[in-house]
C-alpha positions as CSV (number, residue, x, y, z in Angstrom):
1,M,0.0,0.0,0.0
2,N,3.1,2.3,-0.1
3,W,2.3,3.4,-3.7
4,L,-1.3,4.5,-2.4
5,T,0.3,6.5,0.5
6,R,2.9,8.1,-1.9
7,T,0.2,9.0,-4.4
8,L,-2.2,10.6,-1.9
9,N,0.7,12.5,-0.4
10,A,1.4,14.2,-3.8
11,S,-0.8,17.0,-5.0
12,I,-1.1,15.6,-8.5
13,G,-1.9,12.2,-7.0
14,R,-4.8,13.6,-5.0
15,K,-6.1,15.4,-8.1
16,L,-6.0,12.1,-10.0
17,F,-8.0,10.3,-7.3
18,M,-10.4,13.2,-7.4
19,A,-10.7,12.8,-11.2
20,V,-11.1,8.9,-11.2
21,T,-13.7,8.9,-8.4
22,G,-15.5,11.8,-9.9
23,L,-15.8,10.1,-13.2
24,S,-16.9,6.8,-11.6
25,F,-19.9,8.8,-10.0
26,F,-20.5,10.4,-13.5
27,L,-21.0,6.9,-14.9
28,F,-23.1,5.9,-12.0
29,L,-25.4,8.9,-12.4
30,I,-26.1,7.9,-16.0
31,V,-27.1,4.3,-15.0
32,H,-29.1,5.6,-12.0
33,L,-31.0,8.1,-14.1
34,L,-31.9,5.5,-16.7
35,G,-33.2,3.3,-13.9
36,N,-35.1,6.0,-12.2
37,L,-36.9,7.0,-15.4
38,T,-38.7,3.7,-15.2
39,L,-40.7,5.3,-12.3
40,G,-42.6,7.1,-15.1
41,L,-43.5,3.8,-16.8
42,G,-45.5,2.6,-13.8
43,Q,-45.2,0.3,-10.9
44,E,-44.9,-3.0,-12.8
45,V,-41.9,-1.8,-15.0
46,F,-40.2,-0.2,-12.0
47,T,-40.6,-3.2,-9.9
48,S,-39.1,-5.4,-12.7
49,Y,-36.2,-3.1,-13.0
50,V,-35.6,-3.3,-9.2
51,E,-35.8,-7.2,-9.3
52,H,-33.4,-7.4,-12.2
53,L,-31.0,-5.2,-10.3
54,N,-31.2,-7.2,-7.2
55,A,-30.6,-10.4,-9.1
56,L,-27.1,-9.2,-9.6
57,G,-26.5,-10.0,-5.9
58,V,-22.9,-9.8,-4.9
59,F,-22.0,-7.6,-7.9
60,I,-24.3,-4.9,-6.8
61,T,-23.1,-5.1,-3.2
62,T,-19.5,-4.9,-4.4
63,A,-20.2,-1.8,-6.7
64,E,-22.0,-0.2,-3.7
65,L,-19.1,-0.7,-1.4
66,V,-16.6,0.6,-4.0
67,L,-18.8,3.7,-4.7
68,L,-19.0,4.3,-0.9
69,F,-15.3,4.1,-0.6
70,F,-14.8,6.4,-3.6
71,A,-17.3,8.9,-2.1
72,I,-15.4,9.1,1.1
73,L,-12.1,9.4,-0.7
74,H,-13.6,12.1,-3.1
75,V,-14.9,14.2,-0.1
76,I,-11.7,13.9,1.8
77,M,-9.6,14.7,-1.2
78,G,-11.8,17.6,-2.2
79,C,-11.8,19.2,1.2
80,Y,-8.0,18.7,1.5
81,L,-7.3,20.3,-1.9
82,Y,-9.6,23.2,-1.1
83,K,-7.8,23.9,2.2
84,Q,-4.5,23.5,0.4
85,N,-5.5,26.0,-2.3
86,W,-6.8,28.4,0.2
87,T,-3.9,28.5,2.5
88,S,-1.5,28.9,-0.4
89,R,-3.3,32.1,-1.4
90,P,-3.7,34.2,1.7
91,V,-4.7,37.1,-0.5
92,R,-7.1,36.1,-3.1
93,Y,-6.4,37.0,-6.7
94,R,-8.6,39.8,-8.2
95,V,-8.3,38.3,-11.6
96,Y,-8.5,34.6,-12.3
97,K,-6.0,33.3,-14.7
98,T,-8.1,30.5,-16.3
99,V,-11.6,29.8,-17.2
100,A,-11.8,27.0,-14.7
101,Q,-10.6,29.2,-11.9
102,G,-12.8,32.2,-13.0
103,T,-16.3,30.6,-13.3
104,T,-18.7,30.9,-10.5
105,V,-19.5,27.2,-10.6
106,S,-15.8,26.2,-10.1
107,R,-15.6,28.4,-7.0
108,L,-18.8,26.7,-5.7
109,Q,-17.5,23.1,-6.1
110,L,-16.9,22.5,-2.5
111,Y,-20.2,24.0,-1.5
112,T,-22.3,22.0,-4.1
113,G,-20.3,18.9,-3.1
114,L,-21.3,19.4,0.6
115,V,-24.9,19.9,-0.5
116,I,-24.8,16.7,-2.4
117,L,-23.2,14.9,0.5
118,A,-26.1,16.1,2.8
119,F,-28.7,15.1,0.2
120,L,-27.1,11.7,-0.3
121,V,-27.4,10.9,3.5
122,V,-31.1,11.9,3.5
123,H,-31.7,10.1,0.2
124,L,-30.1,6.8,1.4
125,L,-31.9,6.9,4.8
126,N,-35.2,7.3,2.9
127,F,-34.6,4.8,0.1
128,R,-31.7,2.4,0.3
129,L,-31.7,1.9,4.1
130,A,-35.5,2.1,4.7
131,G,-35.8,-1.7,4.3
132,A,-38.8,-1.7,1.9
133,S,-39.4,-4.9,-0.1
134,K,-39.2,-4.8,-3.8
135,Q,-42.9,-4.7,-4.2
136,A,-43.3,-2.0,-1.6
137,L,-40.6,0.3,-3.0
138,Y,-42.7,1.9,-5.7
139,G,-45.3,2.9,-3.1
140,M,-42.7,4.3,-0.8
141,V,-41.2,6.3,-3.6
142,T,-44.6,7.7,-4.6
143,G,-45.4,8.4,-1.0
144,L,-42.3,10.5,-0.6
145,F,-42.7,12.3,-3.8
146,S,-46.3,13.4,-2.8
147,R,-44.8,15.5,-0.1
148,P,-43.9,19.0,-1.5
149,E,-41.1,19.6,1.1
150,Y,-39.3,16.4,0.1
151,V,-39.7,17.3,-3.6
152,L,-38.2,20.6,-3.0
153,L,-35.3,19.0,-1.1
154,Y,-34.9,16.5,-3.9
155,V,-34.8,19.2,-6.6
156,I,-32.3,21.2,-4.6
157,G,-30.1,18.2,-4.4
158,V,-30.1,17.4,-8.1
159,V,-29.5,21.1,-8.9
160,A,-26.4,20.8,-6.9
161,V,-25.5,17.6,-8.7
162,G,-26.0,19.4,-12.0
163,L,-23.8,22.3,-11.0
164,H,-21.0,20.1,-9.6
165,V,-20.9,17.9,-12.8
166,S,-20.9,20.9,-15.1
167,H,-17.4,21.8,-13.9
168,G,-16.3,18.5,-12.4
169,F,-16.5,16.6,-15.7
170,W,-14.3,19.0,-17.6
171,S,-11.9,19.4,-14.7
172,A,-11.5,15.5,-14.4
173,C,-10.9,15.1,-18.0
174,Q,-8.3,17.9,-17.9
175,T,-6.5,16.2,-14.9
176,L,-6.3,12.9,-16.8
177,G,-4.6,14.7,-19.7
178,A,-7.5,15.6,-22.1
179,N,-6.3,19.3,-22.1
180,H,-6.1,20.4,-25.8
181,P,-7.4,23.6,-27.4
182,K,-9.3,21.5,-30.0
183,Y,-11.0,19.2,-27.4
184,S,-11.3,21.2,-24.3
185,P,-14.3,23.2,-25.5
186,I,-16.0,19.9,-26.6
187,L,-15.4,18.4,-23.1
188,S,-16.6,21.6,-21.5
189,G,-19.8,21.5,-23.6
190,A,-20.3,17.8,-22.8
191,G,-20.1,18.4,-19.1
192,L,-22.6,21.2,-19.4
193,L,-25.0,19.0,-21.4
194,A,-24.6,16.1,-18.9
195,S,-25.3,18.5,-16.1
196,L,-28.5,19.8,-17.7
197,A,-29.5,16.2,-18.4
198,F,-28.9,15.0,-14.8
199,G,-30.6,18.2,-13.3
200,F,-33.6,18.0,-15.6
201,G,-33.8,14.2,-15.6
202,F,-33.6,13.6,-11.9
203,G,-35.6,16.8,-11.0
204,L,-38.4,16.0,-13.5
205,I,-39.3,12.6,-11.8
206,P,-40.4,13.9,-8.4
207,V,-42.2,17.0,-9.9
208,F,-44.0,14.8,-12.3
209,M,-45.1,12.4,-9.5
210,L,-46.2,15.2,-7.2
211,I,-48.4,16.9,-10.0
212,L,-49.8,13.9,-11.7
213,L,-50.0,11.0,-9.1
């Protein structure tokens, strides 16, 4: 494990871990959104999706544990890098040198990340750790999304996800070496489109269920 310790002790190593863990969550969000959209197709389709997911057994459990480890590592590395950047600049720059530094979204990464962390805790307590059976899960979801205060909380959470992704995707790709005048605008645009898809896709589900169900 010496290689891990050496990597995490280096600034570039911490940034690489941030990039890898961030992109893993990006892929997870794509899969999770596709699964959540089955809620709009009714109880039978959603329950079938959940049953197929649970049938994967140990693979799902392993994936969840890996994502949990990545989440802890991502939060720790993010807070450490933010503290490191802050203490290295006791006097804040009046002019930011790069687009990534200069955007409002990039300066809010820590705060949107903390909002997401709080949202995930509430989300897991209400859904993943609630202990509902596969058949009862749809009713539990519709019950929660019939409460305006929970829908508002959910929408705030997914808006934070969208804002975090809009900068995080581009930043992760840049850290991993995809930094080229030709491709950087494309990656930045892809991050923006993904953030809109996540924010709109995840946010539409509870609003739809609150209004129509």
